[in-house]
Each structure stands twice: as structure tokens, then as C-alpha cells.
C-alpha positions in Angstrom: 124.8 66.7 171.8 125.5 63.1 171.3 125.0 61.9 167.7 126.1 59.1 165.5 126.0 59.1 161.7 128.1 56.0 161.0 128.5 53.0 163.4 130.9 50.2 162.6 130.1 46.9 164.2 132.4 44.0 164.1 131.4 40.4 163.9 132.9 37.0 163.9 129.4 35.4 163.7 129.5 34.3 167.4 126.6 34.8 169.7 128.5 37.5 171.5 129.2 39.5 168.4 125.6 39.1 167.2 124.4 40.6 170.5 126.7 43.5 169.8 125.1 43.8 166.4 121.6 44.0 168.0 122.9 46.8 170.3 124.3 48.7 167.2 121.0 48.3 165.4 119.2 49.9 168.4 121.6 52.8 168.4 121.3 53.2 164.6 117.5 53.4 164.9 117.7 55.9 167.8 120.2 58.2 166.0 119.2 57.5 162.4 122.7 56.3 161.7 124.1 54.0 159.1 125.7 50.7 160.1 128.8 49.2 158.6 129.3 45.6 159.5 132.8 44.4 159.4 134.1 40.8 159.4 137.9 40.3 159.4 139.3 37.1 158.1 142.6 36.6 160.0 145.0 34.1 158.4 145.0 30.8 160.3 148.4 29.8 159.2 151.7 31.8 159.1 153.6 31.8 155.9 156.3 29.5 157.4 153.5 27.0 158.3 152.2 26.8 154.7 155.5 25.6 153.3 155.4 22.5 155.6 151.8 21.6 154.9 151.4 22.6 151.3 148.3 24.8 151.9 147.2 27.3 149.2 146.3 30.2 151.5 144.8 32.2 148.7 142.2 29.5 148.0 141.4 29.2 151.7 141.1 33.0 151.9 138.8 33.2 148.9 136.6 30.4 150.3 136.4 32.0 153.8 135.6 35.4 152.3 132.8 34.0 150.2 131.3 32.2 153.2 131.6 35.4 155.3 129.9 37.4 152.6 127.0 34.9 152.5 126.7 34.9 156.3 126.6 38.7 156.3 123.9 38.8 153.6 121.8 36.4 155.7 122.3 38.5 158.8 121.3 41.7 157.0 118.2 40.0 155.5 117.1 38.4 158.8 118.0 41.0 161.4 117.9 44.5 159.9 114.8 46.6 159.9 114.1 48.3 156.6 114.7 51.8 158.1 118.4 51.1 159.0 120.9 51.7 156.3 123.5 48.9 156.3 126.6 47.9 154.3 128.8 44.9 154.9 132.5 44.6 154.4 134.9 41.6 154.6 138.6 42.2 155.0 141.6 40.0 155.4 144.5 40.7 157.7 145.2 41.6 161.3 141.9 42.3 163.1 143.0 45.4 164.9 144.6 47.0 161.9 141.6 46.2 159.7 139.0 47.4 162.3 140.7 50.7 163.0 141.6 51.3 159.3 138.1 50.6 158.2 136.6 52.8 160.9 138.9 55.6 159.7 138.0 55.0 156.0 134.3 55.3 156.6 134.6 58.1 159.1 133.0 56.1 161.8 131.5 57.9 164.8 131.5 54.8 166.9 132.8 51.2 166.9 130.6 48.5 168.6 132.2 45.2 169.4 132.0 42.3 171.8 134.8 41.5 174.2 135.7 37.9 173.7 138.1 36.0 171.6 141.7 35.3 172.6 142.2 33.4 175.8 145.1 31.9 177.7 148.6 32.6 176.6 147.8 34.5 173.4 145.6 36.9 175.5 148.5 37.5 177.9 151.1 38.0 175.2 149.0 40.0 172.7 146.1 41.4 174.7 142.6 41.3 173.5 141.5 42.6 170.1 139.0 44.8 171.8 141.6 46.4 174.1 143.9 47.1 171.2 141.1 48.6 169.2 140.2 50.8 172.1 143.8 52.0 172.3 144.2 52.6 168.6 140.8 53.8 167.3 140.3 57.4 166.4 136.6 57.3 167.5 134.8 56.0 170.6 134.6 52.2 171.0 131.6 50.6 172.8 132.5 47.2 174.1 129.9 44.7 175.2 131.0 42.1 177.8 128.0 40.2 179.0 124.9 38.9 177.3 122.2 41.5 177.7 118.6 42.1 176.8 118.4 44.5 173.8 115.3 46.6 173.3 114.9 49.0 170.4 111.5 50.4 171.2 110.4 53.1 173.6 110.6 52.4 177.2 107.3 51.4 178.9 
């Protein structure tokens, strides 16, 4: 029988990822599962770039992490029903490594994520984050491609 205890849902705060969050909430309500929301802060600059521009990446990372935590707190407050257990996590690093590592660490039964992000040359060279997560995750991955209506109540 299909059952989920822990659902990891990724977000980058885009409309697409918030739709994935709504879908995960519906699944969590149906299966009485806990949701773990994950935001990954990927460094914008490479180490070699920072030497040229004199950027303090640690300060930027701290600021982005604080902003992400604040956004996650607002999302939890505004969008989660009281009957759904939820935790939020902010990590820094490579998105694929962090998503798959976090899912393993919390014993996720499912990862829910939107399929969007890289386009153009970077997509051709590196592939999409979602595709790489699908290949590397140790649990099923539900990807959401198109905007969709999300209903959490019983069907009429």
C-alpha cells in the first residue's frame, strides 16, 4: 500500500515551486505525513570570481540564509493548515547534493519539486536540477511541470 511519512518539498520561492508546495501539502494531509521544506542557497559567484570583485561571500550567504528563513516562516504561517506537521531547512551548496543529502538525512519517502530553473546553455551542459535529483535520489521524486489546480478536499 502506498504511504508517505516524510515528504521533502523543495522551494526557490518561485510561483512554480509554491505550486509544488501546495501539491505536497495535499499529499501530506491525505497520508498524514510530515513535510520538510528545503531551500538551497547556491553560491552566485565562484571562488575565483570573488578575488576580482572583492565580495565577502560569507556575508552574502548569511544575508541570503536569513532572508530565506524569513520567507519560509511566512510560507508556513500563511499556507500550512494546523494539522500538517512542517519543518523548514535552509542549506548552502550545490542544489542536487543538498536535496538528495537532506532527503536521505530525514528518511524521506518522497521528494516533491517543480521542474524549472536552468535554461539555455547551462541546461544543456549540466542538465536540470530536477533530472539530476531524479537520477540520484534514494526515494521517489514527484516533479510538477505545469501550473495545475490543487485541491486538498474530497472530490465532489
